[in-house]
C-alpha positions in Angstrom: -52.3 64.7 16.1 -48.6 64.3 16.1 -46.6 64.4 19.1 -44.9 67.6 18.0 -48.3 69.6 18.5 -48.0 69.0 22.4 -44.3 70.2 22.9 -43.8 73.3 24.8 -41.8 76.0 23.4 -38.5 76.8 25.0 -38.0 79.5 27.5 -35.2 81.7 27.3 -34.1 84.7 29.0 -31.5 85.5 26.7 -33.9 87.5 24.4 -33.6 90.6 26.3 -30.7 92.0 28.9 -31.2 92.0 32.4 -30.7 95.6 33.9 -28.4 94.1 36.6 -26.0 92.7 34.2 -23.0 94.9 33.9 -22.6 96.6 30.3 -19.1 94.7 29.8 -20.7 90.9 30.8 -22.0 89.1 27.9 -25.2 86.8 28.5 -25.1 83.4 28.9 -26.1 81.4 25.7 -29.3 79.5 25.8 -29.1 75.7 27.1 -30.2 73.4 24.4 -31.7 71.1 26.9 -34.6 73.9 27.6 -33.4 74.8 31.2 -34.1 77.9 32.8 -30.8 80.1 33.0 -30.5 82.6 36.0 -28.0 85.8 35.8 -24.5 85.1 37.1 -25.0 87.9 39.9 -27.6 85.6 41.4 -25.6 82.5 41.5 -22.2 83.8 42.3 -20.8 84.1 46.1 -21.3 87.7 47.6 -17.7 89.0 48.3 -19.0 91.6 50.9 -20.8 89.1 53.2 -17.8 88.9 55.7 -17.4 92.5 55.9 -21.1 92.5 57.3 -20.4 89.9 59.8 -17.1 91.6 61.2 -19.0 95.1 61.5 -21.7 93.4 63.5 -19.2 92.0 65.8 -17.5 95.3 66.5 -20.9 96.9 67.1 -21.6 94.2 69.8 -18.4 94.6 71.4 -18.7 98.1 71.7 -22.1 97.9 73.2 -20.6 95.6 75.9 -18.0 98.0 76.9 -20.3 100.7 77.0 -22.5 98.6 79.5 -19.8 97.5 81.5 -18.2 100.9 82.1 -21.1 103.2 81.5 -24.4 101.7 81.8 -23.8 99.6 84.6 -25.8 100.5 87.8 -23.8 101.2 91.1 -23.3 98.2 93.2 -25.8 97.3 95.9 -23.3 98.0 98.7 -21.5 101.3 97.9 -19.0 101.0 101.0 -16.0 99.2 101.8 -16.3 98.2 105.3 -13.9 96.5 108.0 -15.1 94.7 111.3 -14.4 96.2 114.8 -11.9 93.9 116.6 -10.5 93.5 120.0 -6.6 93.2 119.9 -3.3 94.3 121.2 -1.7 97.4 119.7 1.8 98.5 120.1 2.7 102.2 119.1 6.3 102.5 118.0 8.8 104.9 116.2 11.2 103.3 113.7 14.6 104.8 113.3 18.0 104.0 112.0 21.4 104.5 114.3 24.8 103.3 115.0 26.5 101.9 118.1 29.4 103.6 119.8 31.3 103.5 123.0 29.7 105.2 125.9 33.0 107.2 126.2 36.5 107.8 124.8 39.7 108.5 126.9 42.5 109.9 124.9 46.2 109.3 125.8 48.7 111.6 124.4 52.5 111.7 125.0 52.8 114.0 127.9 56.3 115.3 127.1 58.3 115.2 123.8 60.5 112.3 123.0 61.2 109.5 121.1 58.7 106.5 120.9 61.1 103.5 121.7 58.4 100.7 122.5 54.9 99.6 122.4 53.3 97.3 125.0 49.8 97.0 123.5 48.2 97.1 120.1 44.6 98.1 118.8 41.8 95.9 120.1 43.7 95.0 123.3 41.9 94.9 126.8 43.9 96.9 129.2 43.6 97.5 133.2 44.0 101.0 134.8 47.9 101.8 135.3 48.9 99.1 132.6 52.0 100.1 130.3 51.0 101.0 126.8 54.3 102.3 125.5 57.7 103.9 126.4 59.6 107.0 125.3 63.4 107.5 125.4 64.1 108.1 129.1 67.7 109.6 128.9 66.9 113.3 129.2 64.4 112.6 131.8 66.7 110.7 133.9 69.5 113.3 133.8 67.0 115.9 134.8 66.0 113.9 137.6 69.7 113.2 138.9 70.4 117.0 138.7 67.2 117.8 140.8 68.0 115.0 143.3 71.5 116.5 143.8 70.0 120.0 144.1 67.8 118.8 146.8 70.4 117.2 148.7 72.4 120.3 148.5 69.5 122.2 149.8 69.0 120.2 152.8 72.7 120.4 153.8 72.3 124.3 153.7 69.1 124.1 155.9 71.1 121.9 158.3 73.8 124.6 158.5 71.4 127.4 158.8 69.7 125.8 161.7 73.1 125.2 163.5 74.0 128.7 163.0 70.6 130.0 164.6 71.0 127.7 167.4 74.4 129.2 168.2 73.2 132.6 167.8 70.2 132.0 170.3 72.7 130.6 172.7 74.9 133.8 172.4 71.9 136.1 173.0 70.9 134.3 176.1 74.7 134.4 177.4 75.0 138.1 176.7 71.6 138.9 178.6 72.4 137.0 181.8 75.9 138.8 181.7 74.2 142.1 181.3 72.0 141.5 184.4 75.4 141.0 186.4 76.9 144.0 184.7 79.6 142.2 183.3 78.6 143.2 179.7 77.6 146.4 178.1 74.1 146.9 176.4 75.5 147.1 173.2 77.0 143.7 173.3 73.4 142.2 174.1 72.1 144.2 171.1 74.9 142.8 168.9 73.7 139.1 170.0 70.4 139.8 169.4 70.9 141.1 165.9 73.1 137.9 165.0 70.4 135.7 166.2 67.8 137.5 164.0 70.1 137.1 161.0 70.7 133.4 161.7 67.0 132.9 161.7 66.4 134.6 158.4 69.1 132.7 156.7 67.4 129.4 158.2 64.1 130.4 156.6 65.7 131.0 153.2 67.6 127.6 153.2 64.1 125.9 154.1 62.3 127.9 151.4 65.1 126.8 148.9 64.9 123.1 150.1 61.3 123.2 149.3 61.8 124.6 146.1 64.4 122.0 145.1 62.1 119.4 146.4 59.3 120.5 144.1 61.9 120.3 141.3 62.9 116.9 142.3 59.4 115.8 142.3 58.7 117.3 138.8 61.7 115.6 137.4 60.7 112.4 138.8 57.1 112.8 137.3 58.7 113.7 134.1 60.7 110.5 134.2 57.6 108.4 134.9 55.9 110.1 131.8 58.4 108.5 129.7 56.3 105.4 130.3 52.7 105.7 129.1 50.0 103.9 131.2 46.4 103.2 130.8 44.3 105.9 132.7 41.4 103.6 133.0 40.5 100.0 132.2 38.8 99.2 128.9 39.2 98.5 125.3 42.1 100.0 123.0 40.1 101.4 120.1 43.1 103.0 118.5 46.9 102.9 119.0 49.9 104.0 117.3 51.6 101.3 115.2 55.1 102.6 114.6 58.0 103.4 117.0 61.1 105.2 116.6 59.6 108.8 115.7 59.3 111.7 117.8 55.9 112.4 119.5 54.7 114.9 121.9 51.5 116.7 123.2 51.2 118.3 119.7 51.2 115.1 118.1 47.6 114.1 119.1 46.5 110.9 121.2 48.8 107.8 120.8 46.1 105.6 122.1 42.3 106.1 122.4 40.8 103.8 125.1 37.0 103.2 125.7 35.3 101.7 128.7 34.8 97.7 128.5 32.3 96.8 125.8 29.8 95.4 128.4 27.8 98.7 127.7 27.4 100.6 124.5 25.8 103.7 123.3 23.1 103.7 120.5 22.4 107.1 118.8 19.3 107.6 116.7 18.1 110.6 114.9 14.1 111.0 115.5 12.2 113.3 113.3 10.3 116.2 114.9 7.1 114.9 113.9 7.8 111.7 116.4 10.2 113.3 119.1 7.1 114.5 121.0 6.4 111.0 121.7 9.8 109.9 122.9 10.6 110.0 126.7 13.6 109.2 128.7 13.2 105.6 130.3 11.2 104.2 127.5 12.3 100.7 126.2 13.4 99.9 122.5 14.9 97.0 120.7 17.2 96.9 117.6 18.6 94.4 115.2 22.0 94.5 113.4 23.1 92.9 110.3 25.7 90.7 112.2 23.1 88.9 114.0 20.0 89.3 112.0 17.7 86.4 113.9 18.4 88.3 117.1 16.8 91.6 118.6 18.7 93.3 121.5 17.0 95.4 124.2 17.8 99.1 125.0 16.6 102.0 127.1 16.4 105.6 126.2 18.8 107.5 128.5 19.2 111.0 126.7 17.3 113.3 124.5 19.3 116.1 123.0 17.6 119.3 122.7 20.0 120.5 119.9 18.3 120.1 116.4 20.2 118.4 113.8 19.2 119.9 110.1 19.6 118.2 106.8 18.1 120.5 104.0 14.6 121.1 105.1 14.0 118.2 107.7 14.8 118.6 111.5 15.7 115.7 113.9 17.0 115.3 117.2 19.5 112.7 118.5 18.3 110.2 121.0 20.8 108.2 123.0 20.2 104.8 124.2 21.9 102.5 126.6 22.7 99.1 125.5 23.8 96.2 127.7 26.5 93.9 125.8 27.4 91.2 128.2 28.2 88.7 125.6 30.0 91.4 123.5 28.0 90.3 120.4 27.7 94.1 119.4 30.7 96.3 118.6 31.1 100.0 118.0 30.2 101.2 114.7 27.6 98.6 114.0 24.2 100.1 112.2 20.9 99.2 113.9 17.5 99.1 112.8 15.8 100.6 116.1 12.3 100.1 117.3 11.3 102.8 120.1 8.6 101.4 122.2 6.0 104.4 122.8 3.0 102.9 124.4 1.3 99.4 124.4 -2.5 98.4 124.8 -3.6 94.8 125.3 -7.0 93.7 124.3 -8.6 96.9 123.3 -11.2 98.0 121.0 -9.8 98.7 117.5 -10.5 99.8 114.1 -8.6 100.1 111.1 -6.9 103.7 110.9 -8.8 104.4 107.5 -12.1 104.1 109.5 -11.4 107.3 111.2 -10.5 109.2 108.1 -13.6 108.3 106.2 -16.5 110.4 105.8 -19.6 109.8 103.2 -20.1 111.8 100.5 -21.7 115.5 101.2 -20.8 114.8 104.9 -18.4 117.2 106.7 -15.2 115.7 107.7 -14.3 114.9 111.0 -10.7 114.8 112.3 -10.3 111.1 113.6 -13.0 111.4 116.1 -15.9 109.6 114.4 -16.5 106.3 112.6 -19.3 105.4 110.5 -21.0 102.0 111.5 -23.3 100.1 109.0 -26.9 99.9 109.9 -28.6 96.5 109.7 -31.1 97.9 107.3 -28.6 99.4 105.1 -26.8 102.7 105.2 -24.5 104.3 107.8 -24.6 105.9 111.0 -22.2 107.8 112.8 -20.6 107.0 116.2 -18.3 109.4 118.2 -15.0 107.9 119.5 -12.0 109.0 121.6 -8.8 108.1 119.9 -6.2 106.0 121.7 -2.9 104.9 120.5 -2.2 103.6 116.9 0.2 101.4 115.1 -0.4 102.9 111.9 -2.8 100.2 110.8 -5.1 100.0 113.7 -6.1 102.5 116.3 -7.5 101.9 119.7 -10.8 103.5 120.3 -13.3 104.0 123.1 -17.0 105.1 122.3 -17.9 108.7 123.4 -20.6 109.2 126.0 -23.8 108.2 124.7 -22.5 105.8 122.0 -21.8 102.1 121.7 -19.4 100.0 119.7 -19.3 96.1 119.7 -16.7 93.6 118.3 -17.9 92.5 115.1 -19.7 95.4 114.0 -18.7 96.9 110.6 -17.4 100.4 109.8 -16.9 102.0 106.5 -13.2 102.4 105.6 -13.8 103.6 102.1 -16.0 104.0 98.8 -16.2 101.3 96.3 -14.9 102.8 93.3 -17.8 101.8 91.1 -20.3 103.6 93.4 -18.1 106.7 93.8 -17.6 106.7 89.9 -21.4 106.3 89.0 -22.3 109.0 91.5 -20.4 111.4 89.2 -21.8 109.7 86.0 -18.8 108.5 84.8 -16.9 105.0 84.9 -16.0 103.4 88.1 -13.4 101.0 89.2 -14.2 98.4 92.0 -11.7 98.3 94.9 -13.3 95.5 96.5 -16.5 93.9 97.7 -17.8 93.8 101.3 
């Protein structure tokens, strides 16, 4: 038997067309080494493999987002809480105001005249009676001289009238004595009496004219003195005329404005109608100014105006504070950031303001009269309280009759966002843990 009898026949799959072969693809030729040949689709790389990988990753990410926002269960602790503290609380009202002098004294020219000299300038410190400026005294001096002359003449007329009356009295007395001895007639006595009465009237008229001339002389002297402008009070010259040579008078307005010494100033602040009920005369305050940012200055409320100040729909009231300024660091016109001290409590039981405004879901809201304390086993229990002063962040509280609160106990101040959201069946955002 020859070796050719035991040779296996060649296997070929090229004799028929595979259905998976594309119509336009030619079958591969039979390998002459008798090897099994597979279709090209079974050996070539798959082009859509990465598309399936990316699609699977997208589905996984979407599932994670859904779990994180929708399928996540509510946290074990649904409330945000805050511990009860014992602390000091200062209730204040903040406002902005401006410093000013306590009062102003206006010094005009008392009479028309030409301004001839200035003795002080703006910013000077003056004493009461100190010369400020001078007007031309020529006209006033002439008027004073005339008035003085008229008064001297009136005095002489009085002396002459007094002498005439004295003579008339003596003549009437002599006539009455002679009438008693029958040496003169009754008509002579009557004539002497008439002369006395006339002399008396003339004296009175002369004295009246003398008094008038004396008043005129005093007025002229005063007008002469008014040509020198003097400080009516001691203080600080806020404003002063700067030019000389012009005509001035009462109609020209004040030439100088003088305030009392700057040792005491006035601070005026507007307080809103929501806070004005807390403000009382005598309360303390403090403020800061830009010129001295590292220092706070004390003040005291001295006056609360009842006249409202309206600006659009807002209403405020002016509050005036007295400020001591012994070092004169403060000047009129400075803007002040003011803190009005309303009340203060030291080492009092306090909770956050948010605790008084919180109520659990489906619970009627109470108006700042109850807090919700966390129970040891979980959940919340209400505690009625009496509210004291507040600084906006913390509020002093006292447990109502039959209730108790202790330092360190935790009260609810809000809902965790996730718990709040999950209760509604939607996504939630956590605002913080315990």
